[in-house]
PASEBA-1860 file (N, C-alpha, C; in nm, 3 decimals):
! residues 247
1> MSTRYDGR> 2.661/0.812/0.969/2.541/0.853/0.934/2.489/0.958/1.030 ~ 2.417/1.065/0.983/2.370/1.168/1.073/2.231/1.142/1.114 ~ 2.202/1.190/1.232/2.072/1.173/1.296/1.976/1.267/1.237 ~ 1.845/1.226/1.209/1.749/1.314/1.137/1.671/1.386/1.258 ~ 1.577/1.478/1.206/1.511/1.572/1.308/1.430/1.498/1.407 ~ 1.377/1.370/1.375/1.302/1.277/1.464/1.383/1.180/1.537 ~ 1.512/1.189/1.518/1.591/1.099/1.599/1.640/0.971/1.530 ~ 1.589/0.954/1.409/1.604/0.836/1.336/1.736/0.845/1.250
9> QPDDLRPF> 1.806/0.714/1.227/1.916/0.712/1.144/1.852/0.713/0.994 ~ 1.945/0.734/0.896/1.901/0.748/0.769/1.828/0.633/0.708 ~ 1.870/0.505/0.758/1.807/0.385/0.712/1.684/0.318/0.817 ~ 1.643/0.397/0.893/1.544/0.375/0.992/1.396/0.387/0.936 ~ 1.312/0.297/0.949/1.182/0.323/0.934/1.103/0.397/1.047 ~ 0.995/0.446/1.028/0.929/0.512/1.136/0.858/0.390/1.211 ~ 0.827/0.403/1.334/0.749/0.297/1.393/0.628/0.268/1.301 ~ 0.597/0.130/1.289/0.490/0.095/1.205/0.415/-0.012/1.250
17> SFVRDFTN> 0.285/-0.025/1.217/0.209/-0.135/1.279/0.092/-0.167/1.185 ~ 0.046/-0.295/1.178/-0.081/-0.339/1.122/-0.180/-0.383/1.229 ~ -0.307/-0.332/1.222/-0.414/-0.386/1.307/-0.493/-0.464/1.213 ~ -0.503/-0.599/1.221/-0.581/-0.683/1.130/-0.722/-0.679/1.166 ~ -0.810/-0.683/1.068/-0.966/-0.679/1.101/-0.995/-0.558/1.184 ~ -0.949/-0.445/1.143/-0.991/-0.319/1.233/-1.136/-0.292/1.234 ~ -1.199/-0.333/1.121/-1.341/-0.330/1.107/-1.375/-0.470/1.060 ~ -1.522/-0.503/1.067/-1.562/-0.635/1.047/-1.675/-0.639/0.947
25> MTMGSALV> -1.702/-0.534/0.877/-1.815/-0.526/0.791/-1.774/-0.564/0.645 ~ -1.642/-0.590/0.611/-1.595/-0.628/0.490/-1.517/-0.767/0.512 ~ -1.476/-0.824/0.385/-1.406/-0.932/0.398/-1.258/-0.937/0.440 ~ -1.214/-0.813/0.450/-1.075/-0.778/0.507/-1.055/-0.648/0.538 ~ -0.988/-0.618/0.642/-0.941/-0.484/0.677/-0.829/-0.480/0.743 ~ -0.760/-0.350/0.747/-0.642/-0.330/0.825/-0.617/-0.187/0.859 ~ -0.584/-0.149/0.969/-0.533/-0.008/0.995/-0.384/-0.004/0.988 ~ -0.323/0.069/0.903/-0.180/0.060/0.899/-0.120/0.205/0.952
33> TFGETRVL> -0.022/0.204/1.025/0.025/0.314/1.075/0.180/0.324/1.045 ~ 0.236/0.425/1.007/0.366/0.470/0.995/0.396/0.603/1.054 ~ 0.455/0.601/1.166/0.477/0.718/1.244/0.326/0.794/1.270 ~ 0.305/0.910/1.217/0.180/0.981/1.249/0.085/0.947/1.125 ~ 0.120/0.884/1.033/0.046/0.854/0.924/-0.046/0.722/0.951 ~ -0.183/0.742/0.924/-0.262/0.640/0.961/-0.367/0.616/0.845 ~ -0.374/0.494/0.795/-0.467/0.477/0.679/-0.550/0.343/0.702 ~ -0.677/0.352/0.688/-0.772/0.242/0.700/-0.801/0.179/0.572
41> CTASVEED> -0.768/0.051/0.550/-0.775/-0.011/0.417/-0.877/-0.130/0.439 ~ -0.990/-0.128/0.352/-1.085/-0.238/0.364/-1.089/-0.308/0.226 ~ -1.133/-0.432/0.216/-1.151/-0.516/0.100/-1.294/-0.556/0.082 ~ -1.356/-0.510/-0.018/-1.489/-0.559/-0.047/-1.500/-0.645/-0.161 ~ -1.585/-0.758/-0.167/-1.582/-0.851/-0.266/-1.708/-0.846/-0.326 ~ -1.708/-0.861/-0.469/-1.828/-0.871/-0.541/-1.806/-0.996/-0.638 ~ -1.917/-1.070/-0.637/-1.933/-1.194/-0.720/-1.954/-1.151/-0.872 ~ -1.865/-1.072/-0.929/-1.881/-1.017/-1.065/-1.763/-0.957/-1.106
49> VPRWMKGK> -1.745/-0.926/-1.237/-1.622/-0.853/-1.284/-1.666/-0.741/-1.381 ~ -1.602/-0.652/-1.410/-1.624/-0.544/-1.510/-1.663/-0.605/-1.643 ~ -1.756/-0.528/-1.706/-1.817/-0.591/-1.843/-1.722/-0.635/-1.935 ~ -1.607/-0.564/-1.948/-1.516/-0.595/-2.048/-1.428/-0.722/-2.015 ~ -1.458/-0.781/-1.883/-1.383/-0.906/-1.835/-1.471/-1.028/-1.837 ~ -1.595/-1.013/-1.857/-1.697/-1.113/-1.840/-1.667/-1.231/-1.928 ~ -1.676/-1.357/-1.887/-1.642/-1.469/-1.967/-1.515/-1.507/-1.986 ~ -1.427/-1.445/-1.927/-1.273/-1.462/-1.942/-1.231/-1.570/-1.825
57> GEGWVTAE> -1.305/-1.586/-1.732/-1.274/-1.673/-1.621/-1.156/-1.613/-1.531 ~ -1.144/-1.482/-1.530/-1.052/-1.415/-1.443/-1.113/-1.309/-1.359 ~ -1.047/-1.272/-1.249/-1.105/-1.158/-1.158/-1.043/-1.042/-1.167 ~ -1.071/-0.952/-1.077/-1.020/-0.808/-1.101/-0.995/-0.738/-0.966 ~ -0.884/-0.667/-0.941/-0.854/-0.609/-0.823/-0.824/-0.472/-0.851 ~ -0.891/-0.373/-0.769/-0.886/-0.241/-0.804/-0.884/-0.161/-0.672 ~ -0.873/-0.022/-0.676/-0.860/0.054/-0.542/-0.919/0.179/-0.551 ~ -0.966/0.244/-0.441/-1.015/0.374/-0.428/-0.925/0.444/-0.315
65> YSMLPGSS> -0.902/0.567/-0.323/-0.826/0.629/-0.222/-0.877/0.769/-0.181 ~ -0.873/0.808/-0.060/-0.934/0.937/-0.015/-0.852/0.984/0.104 ~ -0.815/1.108/0.104/-0.795/1.187/0.222/-0.922/1.227/0.291 ~ -0.941/1.179/0.410/-1.045/1.225/0.484/-1.046/1.366/0.537 ~ -1.168/1.433/0.567/-1.158/1.559/0.642/-1.095/1.532/0.772 ~ -1.006/1.628/0.822/-0.941/1.596/0.951/-0.809/1.527/0.937 ~ -0.777/1.482/0.820/-0.646/1.406/0.795/-0.522/1.494/0.792 ~ -0.551/1.631/0.770/-0.439/1.708/0.768/-0.481/1.858/0.826
73> PERVNRER> -0.391/1.942/0.871/-0.422/2.061/0.932/-0.517/2.148/0.872 ~ -0.515/2.157/0.736/-0.625/2.235/0.660/-0.724/2.119/0.631 ~ -0.853/2.153/0.652/-0.948/2.051/0.616/-0.950/2.012/0.468 ~ -0.956/1.892/0.437/-0.958/1.843/0.322/-1.100/1.808/0.277 ~ -1.166/1.857/0.168/-1.288/1.838/0.124/-1.324/1.693/0.082 ~ -1.440/1.653/0.103/-1.460/1.505/0.077/-1.473/1.492/-0.080 ~ -1.407/1.380/-0.134/-1.409/1.364/-0.275/-1.538/1.342/-0.331 ~ -1.567/1.405/-0.444/-1.693/1.375/-0.519/-1.664/1.267/-0.618
81> KGAKGRTQ> -1.774/1.207/-0.669/-1.770/1.106/-0.763/-1.672/1.139/-0.883 ~ -1.588/1.053/-0.925/-1.500/1.081/-1.057/-1.380/1.164/-1.007 ~ -1.291/1.087/-0.922/-1.175/1.142/-0.881/-1.083/1.176/-0.987 ~ -1.006/1.267/-0.965/-0.916/1.330/-1.068/-0.786/1.351/-1.017 ~ -0.688/1.370/-1.109/-0.553/1.422/-1.057/-0.480/1.330/-0.968 ~ -0.426/1.393/-0.852/-0.346/1.311/-0.768/-0.416/1.196/-0.714 ~ -0.544/1.212/-0.673/-0.618/1.082/-0.630/-0.623/0.981/-0.717 ~ -0.674/1.000/-0.833/-0.677/0.901/-0.945/-0.546/0.824/-0.967
89> EIERLIGR> -0.427/0.902/-0.970/-0.305/0.857/-1.000/-0.266/0.758/-0.880 ~ -0.314/0.790/-0.762/-0.270/0.703/-0.645/-0.356/0.583/-0.651 ~ -0.482/0.597/-0.679/-0.564/0.467/-0.685/-0.511/0.381/-0.805 ~ -0.472/0.442/-0.916/-0.414/0.351/-1.012/-0.300/0.284/-0.963 ~ -0.208/0.351/-0.892/-0.081/0.292/-0.855/-0.110/0.173/-0.757 ~ -0.210/0.199/-0.645/-0.235/0.101/-0.553/-0.303/-0.033/-0.639 ~ -0.383/-0.006/-0.726/-0.447/-0.122/-0.799/-0.340/-0.195/-0.875 ~ -0.239/-0.123/-0.950/-0.146/-0.205/-1.023/-0.055/-0.266/-0.942
97> SLRAVTDM> -0.020/-0.223/-0.827/0.069/-0.286/-0.726/0.006/-0.414/-0.683 ~ -0.110/-0.417/-0.652/-0.188/-0.540/-0.585/-0.202/-0.636/-0.692 ~ -0.257/-0.596/-0.827/-0.265/-0.681/-0.931/-0.140/-0.771/-0.960 ~ -0.031/-0.695/-0.950/0.107/-0.763/-0.975/0.129/-0.883/-0.889 ~ 0.064/-0.894/-0.787/0.093/-1.016/-0.698/-0.038/-1.094/-0.676 ~ -0.132/-1.086/-0.775/-0.270/-1.159/-0.778/-0.270/-1.239/-0.901 ~ -0.284/-1.368/-0.870/-0.323/-1.458/-0.993/-0.471/-1.440/-1.035 ~ -0.507/-1.371/-1.127/-0.639/-1.331/-1.166/-0.721/-1.467/-1.205
105> KALGENSI> -0.666/-1.564/-1.266/-0.746/-1.683/-1.286/-0.772/-1.747/-1.178 ~ -0.686/-1.747/-1.077/-0.716/-1.822/-0.938/-0.829/-1.755/-0.873 ~ -0.842/-1.614/-0.888/-0.942/-1.533/-0.829/-1.064/-1.562/-0.875 ~ -1.084/-1.611/-0.993/-1.215/-1.649/-1.069/-1.282/-1.520/-1.101 ~ -1.414/-1.526/-1.137/-1.479/-1.411/-1.180/-1.538/-1.345/-1.051 ~ -1.437/-1.287/-0.978/-1.474/-1.203/-0.857/-1.392/-1.081/-0.863 ~ -1.460/-0.974/-0.817/-1.380/-0.844/-0.800/-1.366/-0.810/-0.655 ~ -1.248/-0.755/-0.629/-1.218/-0.715/-0.499/-1.179/-0.553/-0.493
113> RLDCDVLQ> -1.247/-0.480/-0.439/-1.219/-0.348/-0.426/-1.154/-0.297/-0.298 ~ -1.029/-0.240/-0.302/-0.961/-0.194/-0.188/-0.998/-0.036/-0.153 ~ -1.056/-0.013/-0.050/-1.076/0.126/-0.020/-0.963/0.170/0.088 ~ -0.901/0.277/0.046/-0.762/0.325/0.126/-0.810/0.473/0.176 ~ -0.854/0.471/0.301/-0.898/0.616/0.351/-0.806/0.666/0.460 ~ -0.747/0.779/0.416/-0.622/0.838/0.512/-0.704/0.902/0.622 ~ -0.677/0.869/0.746/-0.735/0.919/0.868/-0.642/1.024/0.912 ~ -0.507/1.019/0.895/-0.410/1.112/0.933/-0.292/1.118/0.840
121> ADGGTRTA> -0.261/1.222/0.788/-0.146/1.219/0.682/-0.012/1.295/0.742 ~ 0.101/1.235/0.744/0.226/1.287/0.768/0.320/1.222/0.671 ~ 0.290/1.225/0.548/0.393/1.163/0.450/0.377/1.029/0.427 ~ 0.390/0.983/0.307/0.393/0.837/0.281/0.255/0.771/0.285 ~ 0.159/0.840/0.256/0.014/0.787/0.250/-0.004/0.691/0.146 ~ 0.049/0.695/0.034/0.029/0.606/-0.078/0.099/0.491/-0.047 ~ 0.228/0.483/0.003/0.309/0.361/0.032/0.234/0.297/0.152 ~ 0.193/0.358/0.255/0.123/0.302/0.358/-0.004/0.229/0.315
129> AICGAYVA> -0.081/0.293/0.231/-0.198/0.241/0.176/-0.180/0.111/0.102 ~ -0.070/0.087/0.025/-0.037/-0.030/-0.046/-0.010/-0.140/0.057 ~ 0.081/-0.099/0.148/0.114/-0.196/0.257/-0.015/-0.260/0.338 ~ -0.111/-0.173/0.377/-0.229/-0.209/0.443/-0.332/-0.270/0.341 ~ -0.342/-0.235/0.225/-0.433/-0.285/0.134/-0.394/-0.444/0.105 ~ -0.266/-0.469/0.106/-0.222/-0.602/0.081/-0.274/-0.686/0.206 ~ -0.261/-0.644/0.331/-0.312/-0.722/0.432/-0.479/-0.750/0.408 ~ -0.540/-0.625/0.385/-0.693/-0.652/0.370/-0.717/-0.744/0.261
137> LHDACERL> -0.638/-0.727/0.144/-0.661/-0.821/0.023/-0.647/-0.972/0.069 ~ -0.535/-0.992/0.133/-0.494/-1.123/0.175/-0.614/-1.182/0.251 ~ -0.670/-1.116/0.347/-0.772/-1.183/0.434/-0.896/-1.206/0.351 ~ -0.935/-1.115/0.255/-1.034/-1.119/0.174/-1.035/-1.250/0.097 ~ -0.925/-1.267/0.036/-0.890/-1.394/-0.055/-0.910/-1.517/0.039 ~ -0.854/-1.514/0.161/-0.841/-1.625/0.249/-0.995/-1.669/0.280 ~ -1.073/-1.569/0.310/-1.215/-1.587/0.341/-1.288/-1.651/0.214 ~ -1.266/-1.605/0.103/-1.312/-1.655/-0.014/-1.281/-1.809/-0.045
145> VQGGAIAA> -1.162/-1.847/0.006/-1.122/-1.996/0.009/-1.206/-2.058/0.122 ~ -1.200/-2.003/0.244/-1.288/-2.059/0.340/-1.423/-2.093/0.319 ~ -1.477/-1.999/0.228/-1.625/-2.017/0.195/-1.661/-2.082/0.069 ~ -1.543/-2.148/0.006/-1.549/-2.230/-0.104/-1.575/-2.165/-0.235 ~ -1.561/-2.030/-0.228/-1.584/-1.956/-0.361/-1.462/-1.974/-0.459 ~ -1.338/-1.989/-0.403/-1.222/-2.008/-0.491/-1.148/-2.149/-0.421 ~ -1.062/-2.203/-0.500/-0.999/-2.310/-0.457/-0.851/-2.280/-0.373 ~ -0.797/-2.164/-0.393/-0.675/-2.123/-0.319/-0.657/-1.986/-0.320
153> NPLTTECA> -0.584/-1.938/-0.222/-0.555/-1.781/-0.218/-0.479/-1.756/-0.356 ~ -0.522/-1.650/-0.444/-0.459/-1.613/-0.548/-0.343/-1.530/-0.536 ~ -0.309/-1.479/-0.413/-0.189/-1.390/-0.406/-0.067/-1.481/-0.408 ~ 0.044/-1.434/-0.498/0.152/-1.525/-0.514/0.266/-1.475/-0.425 ~ 0.259/-1.360/-0.365/0.360/-1.319/-0.273/0.322/-1.182/-0.202 ~ 0.399/-1.136/-0.113/0.354/-1.011/-0.048/0.367/-0.880/-0.137 ~ 0.316/-0.775/-0.090/0.338/-0.651/-0.171/0.357/-0.543/-0.061 ~ 0.451/-0.463/-0.080/0.467/-0.351/0.023/0.558/-0.239/-0.049
161> AISVGIVN> 0.563/-0.109/-0.001/0.604/0.006/-0.053/0.645/0.096/0.048 ~ 0.750/0.175/0.004/0.801/0.271/0.112/0.858/0.408/0.019 ~ 0.867/0.501/0.086/0.924/0.627/0.035/1.087/0.636/0.066 ~ 1.144/0.678/-0.030/1.307/0.719/-0.006/1.313/0.849/-0.059 ~ 1.414/0.926/-0.020/1.455/1.046/-0.090/1.586/1.086/-0.049 ~ 1.639/1.222/-0.111/1.759/1.275/-0.061/1.707/1.402/0.011 ~ 1.753/1.408/0.143/1.731/1.534/0.215/1.867/1.587/0.281 ~ 1.873/1.707/0.249/2.006/1.769/0.297/2.118/1.694/0.235
169> GEPVLDLP> 2.122/1.640/0.121/2.222/1.573/0.058/2.248/1.451/0.096 ~ 2.159/1.389/0.174/2.173/1.232/0.225/2.052/1.159/0.194 ~ 2.065/1.036/0.128/1.976/0.943/0.111/1.907/0.894/0.241 ~ 1.783/0.903/0.255/1.714/0.860/0.383/1.580/0.779/0.336 ~ 1.540/0.695/0.429/1.425/0.609/0.416/1.307/0.666/0.485 ~ 1.183/0.640/0.427/1.050/0.670/0.490/1.023/0.802/0.548 ~ 1.000/0.896/0.438/1.004/1.042/0.473/0.861/1.074/0.535 ~ 0.865/1.133/0.646/0.759/1.205/0.695/0.731/1.360/0.638
177> YPEDSTAD> 0.622/1.412/0.642/0.591/1.537/0.577/0.715/1.640/0.581 ~ 0.775/1.674/0.702/0.874/1.778/0.701/0.991/1.746/0.614 ~ 1.027/1.619/0.596/1.115/1.580/0.503/1.073/1.566/0.358 ~ 0.971/1.512/0.361/0.904/1.498/0.201/0.885/1.629/0.135 ~ 0.846/1.735/0.206/0.819/1.862/0.156/0.936/1.931/0.125 ~ 1.062/1.897/0.166/1.184/1.970/0.151/1.281/1.889/0.072 ~ 1.248/1.753/0.030/1.357/1.673/-0.027/1.402/1.724/-0.156 ~ 1.532/1.704/-0.183/1.582/1.722/-0.321/1.546/1.621/-0.416
185> VDFNVIMA> 1.520/1.497/-0.376/1.477/1.393/-0.467/1.387/1.305/-0.379 ~ 1.275/1.270/-0.454/1.164/1.191/-0.388/1.126/1.071/-0.469 ~ 1.133/0.944/-0.401/1.088/0.834/-0.473/0.984/0.753/-0.389 ~ 0.892/0.688/-0.476/0.818/0.577/-0.417/0.857/0.454/-0.467 ~ 0.889/0.346/-0.387/0.938/0.216/-0.434/0.834/0.112/-0.391 ~ 0.782/0.029/-0.483/0.688/-0.082/-0.452/0.770/-0.210/-0.495 ~ 0.750/-0.311/-0.406/0.828/-0.425/-0.437/0.741/-0.554/-0.388 ~ 0.762/-0.679/-0.451/0.701/-0.796/-0.438/0.784/-0.855/-0.317
193> GNGELIEV> 0.714/-0.952/-0.244/0.780/-1.024/-0.139/0.894/-1.106/-0.182 ~ 0.904/-1.130/-0.316/1.025/-1.220/-0.359/1.140/-1.126/-0.389 ~ 1.131/-1.000/-0.360/1.245/-0.911/-0.378/1.245/-0.835/-0.522 ~ 1.152/-0.868/-0.593/1.146/-0.795/-0.732/1.060/-0.679/-0.727 ~ 1.115/-0.571/-0.819/1.049/-0.447/-0.813/0.900/-0.455/-0.890 ~ 0.819/-0.378/-0.843/0.681/-0.372/-0.907/0.673/-0.237/-0.980 ~ 0.712/-0.128/-0.913/0.710/0.013/-0.974/0.797/0.093/-0.880 ~ 0.856/0.186/-0.956/0.956/0.291/-0.903/0.899/0.437/-0.947
201> QGTAEGNT> 0.852/0.534/-0.853/0.821/0.655/-0.902/0.918/0.740/-0.832 ~ 0.981/0.835/-0.924/1.083/0.910/-0.870/1.097/1.033/-0.955 ~ 1.144/1.147/-0.885/1.175/1.273/-0.953/1.271/1.355/-0.866 ~ 1.348/1.441/-0.939/1.421/1.540/-0.874/1.341/1.663/-0.845 ~ 1.346/1.715/-0.726/1.261/1.829/-0.689/1.334/1.968/-0.700 ~ 1.443/1.969/-0.795/1.516/2.085/-0.776/1.658/2.057/-0.827 ~ 1.711/1.966/-0.762/1.859/1.937/-0.793/1.855/1.798/-0.873 ~ 1.949/1.765/-0.962/1.962/1.640/-1.037/2.023/1.544/-0.939
209> FSRAELDA> 2.020/1.418/-0.975/2.073/1.316/-0.884/2.168/1.226/-0.978 ~ 2.260/1.153/-0.908/2.349/1.050/-0.988/2.300/0.923/-0.974 ~ 2.350/0.841/-1.064/2.317/0.692/-1.059/2.361/0.644/-0.926 ~ 2.459/0.677/-0.881/2.507/0.614/-0.760/2.415/0.656/-0.638 ~ 2.342/0.765/-0.637/2.254/0.816/-0.549/2.125/0.732/-0.571 ~ 2.079/0.709/-0.700/1.960/0.623/-0.732/1.999/0.480/-0.676 ~ 2.095/0.419/-0.683/2.129/0.293/-0.651/2.117/0.286/-0.489 ~ 2.169/0.388/-0.423/2.154/0.407/-0.272/2.022/0.412/-0.226
217> LLDLAEGG> 1.934/0.473/-0.303/1.785/0.506/-0.257/1.722/0.370/-0.290 ~ 1.746/0.302/-0.392/1.684/0.163/-0.397/1.737/0.062/-0.303 ~ 1.857/0.074/-0.265/1.918/-0.019/-0.155/1.827/-0.006/-0.013 ~ 1.818/0.135/0.010/1.736/0.175/0.131/1.607/0.121/0.124 ~ 1.526/0.139/0.009/1.411/0.079/-0.001/1.389/-0.058/0.015 ~ 1.482/-0.118/-0.047/1.480/-0.280/-0.047/1.490/-0.323/0.099 ~ 1.579/-0.248/0.182/1.579/-0.300/0.319/1.471/-0.271/0.391 ~ 1.414/-0.154/0.382/1.300/-0.117/0.455/1.167/-0.202/0.412
225> IATITAAQ> 1.151/-0.227/0.283/1.057/-0.315/0.249/1.065/-0.460/0.286 ~ 1.185/-0.516/0.311/1.200/-0.651/0.346/1.146/-0.656/0.500 ~ 1.177/-0.545/0.575/1.128/-0.535/0.726/0.982/-0.536/0.728 ~ 0.923/-0.458/0.640/0.773/-0.447/0.628/0.716/-0.583/0.588 ~ 0.782/-0.647/0.477/0.719/-0.772/0.428/0.717/-0.877/0.539 ~ 0.838/-0.876/0.617/0.837/-0.969/0.733/0.738/-0.946/0.823 ~ 0.700/-0.819/0.855/0.584/-0.805/0.954/0.457/-0.847/0.886 ~ 0.434/-0.821/0.758/0.306/-0.872/0.695/0.291/-1.020/0.711
233> REILAEAP> 0.405/-1.093/0.678/0.399/-1.237/0.694/0.373/-1.279/0.823 ~ 0.426/-1.216/0.914/0.407/-1.263/1.059/0.265/-1.239/1.109 ~ 0.200/-1.120/1.079/0.061/-1.104/1.115/-0.036/-1.201/1.039 ~ 0.006/-1.240/0.912/-0.097/-1.311/0.836/-0.067/-1.452/0.855 ~ 0.021/-1.502/0.945/0.058/-1.630/0.952/-0.065/-1.733/0.996 ~ -0.136/-1.674/1.089/-0.264/-1.732/1.131/-0.363/-1.705/1.035 ~ -0.450/-1.800/1.006/-0.569/-1.772/0.912/-0.668/-1.687/0.975 ~ -0.746/-1.596/0.903/-0.841/-1.511/0.965/-0.966/-1.592/1.006
241> SPRMPGR> -1.041/-1.530/1.097/-1.165/-1.621/1.131/-1.265/-1.600/1.017 ~ -1.345/-1.707/0.984/-1.425/-1.722/0.876/-1.544/-1.603/0.867 ~ -1.568/-1.552/0.752/-1.672/-1.460/0.746/-1.749/-1.480/0.599 ~ -1.877/-1.448/0.624/-1.954/-1.469/0.496/-1.942/-1.339/0.415 ~ -1.958/-1.351/0.277/-1.954/-1.230/0.185/-2.081/-1.128/0.238 ~ -2.040/-1.011/0.230/-2.143/-0.912/0.264/-2.124/-0.869/0.429 ~ -2.041/-0.934/0.495/-2.027/-0.923/0.633/-1.881/-0.930/0.693
END
């Protein structure tokens, strides 16, 4: 295997970490870091559901995503109400991913909104957001249990994501911006903690790719996500400190 520009092997993740309860004004929060990418994820709880879900006895999990000014070399303008395009697509991806591991009936008629704010972007912001949002969601659910709002944590397993791609003809894991911007093939892979796939987003950026290369990319993603999931499991092994809704 060849060495990449940052010294990693093709199957190496960037150094990553989760800071649990990075802020304390919501029911759950996490600062997630992958290399130079940093995303703040917070989980806000509402004792209500969208109008079209009322009376069904089920909850709802959704997400918002934003690149903050100062997150990239060229200033990003603040998002205005009614996100469109790339932002909306990422928000929907985060929401779908987390709903896939949430038992909505066990959540009751509560809504949890995950806000994923990119503080610094160097590739993989959407996958980092999913990883951090899971930690924030987990703690929000645990605190609902602690407060007696629901009987049990509705999360069925972990949720994590990572990017993979083909760069200079070689499959590689966890692409920073210099690789992401020049990759021949670029994928985002989301998996549950039980090893099953939630979503695969991928495209050729100029060159076609083979079934064998696709399999190699999925194998890389599976290995990387297993490492991330183990870290999530470790950091969440201890219950969070109790917190009242709204604080």
